[in-house]
Steps between C-alpha positions, in 0.01 A plus 500: 500500500851524345682798360806460294608860392808661654441876444775753574344823608622817357227735644760773562832571316678777682758692319800593721767749373837343537710817579324564832623261764213563752242406244680167434523424868134594548392263224596207719233577739212562259203278386557512134472179302776619269786748564617654179844655557525776240810586302296683236226770526522595868881535495659830351773449237763616744404249756488177287836372619408577865185295464691207354752503784227537768294216368800269489592601854156434636432172327841360575441594871170319487257381232223451763199700410255284682217385262578758244614409145818698423515644153743752341389737229796585285541796255429422138782267368534733203577796742852592628411348843329171399792266466664637825165438685500134370867441601435659848236243578659200323582311814221621733219273624192658364172354361458701169632785285255758371563671168351838421307620195488174299338569166563175293564124529845544353596767745408260789687215340802713459492616855465155640809394274699785652405406856584136440857605409544600856281253685453120471193454698229566244365773729125602465431806296242771566439807253336830506254570214491886501454612138249481217735260310532282799126481534440422128776228516392359836390173352829427331693612791312263736557218258868562466635321809409245762742706725259784504301472825338838542388804299492833703325807341676834494183707491665853535727466201214334307263783581762755387565311175124472429458878584207445724391660814542280811154495662380302798319250287794467268257492205776566246705210622241221514535373146882471540471333848255249371713411195798427723287293734364300215849435372645407835212265585518347156860382579439447879707787615446696816397856423534797736339848481714814514536695818258762642693832558259691719632442845263717692156366402427156649159485310679561163760226575231250605296573191804455265576166682156369474466612140826301418364201680175508315672537164698189560836595633675275746627795706636867477832668494558712809715807536468573865458271808189690608317343221580134595208453744235613241650318207557172688133508622362573160656177352449278813203260473224566742310246700214523264740400218632207695157368583404528124825334383455203742134464399599491123754234547268284726213539251716411200648190678158383596378550157786302352420211740139502377620484137436870421751760377318810629348599834237735620543741809224736581328445166828595316669268269858409600726394217829307556719792410388687816696249700825666392372830630405333826834330542686818432297694759559223769867476421544881521307510828714223654826662397395834649387325815824322527692828515273634777249708313128471435236703311527789756884481501490412866644190672342174389358311779 
């Protein structure tokens, strides 16, 4: 049995305000797949410059964040802070830049052009889709650039713009979430659900994470470290998933050797396209195992 997929997990994307030094220090010790250092929403207008200076200080001291992907979310490049944000990180070693509230393909292209005026490394781009226009234009946005690697939902702003009540089942958001998932998958982009803001209810957080997983998201944005365990667990393959994935690959390989293109497992027809799901599950599991986690978030033996 062979697997060829190399899948980068983004089960958890933790937003970290850049104007609070202890939060940035704490981020080095956390089990988040992605750390998103935030210049934008979590930083008050009067603290924007402080945030830039602190991020530069911390990343120039050390860019070691263990296995975590390092992302910086800048302010809108049309805002009074956006260009200064890009200049501040121009020489920093980071994995991606996140752009807030993208609503059209042209807006994304213009932003990438501005970023490239200050960097020459063709850095990966992530975006927030957090408005009705962003949802409606999600397909053209996802098609706009190969540099775009991940789409992250901004569900609070989207809910406000849609003028809906925020319920546990998120009924009013489901159409928008599904449209963005379809667009992202159509152009092979990672897609991440928005954060869950109820920090006290473990049950509500777990429900939100599992709903996101079942809708088709790769992971979920996180606003507090207390949510990392629940969220990582929801998007970590379980032993039953691994067993099924291995069985699918073995059955398809056996069928191919026998001159057949489909296989049967437990009276269910297995088509070749399921191999991609199986390889993704195994790749994700192996990556998680390599960083010392398992499905129960304990030490892998």
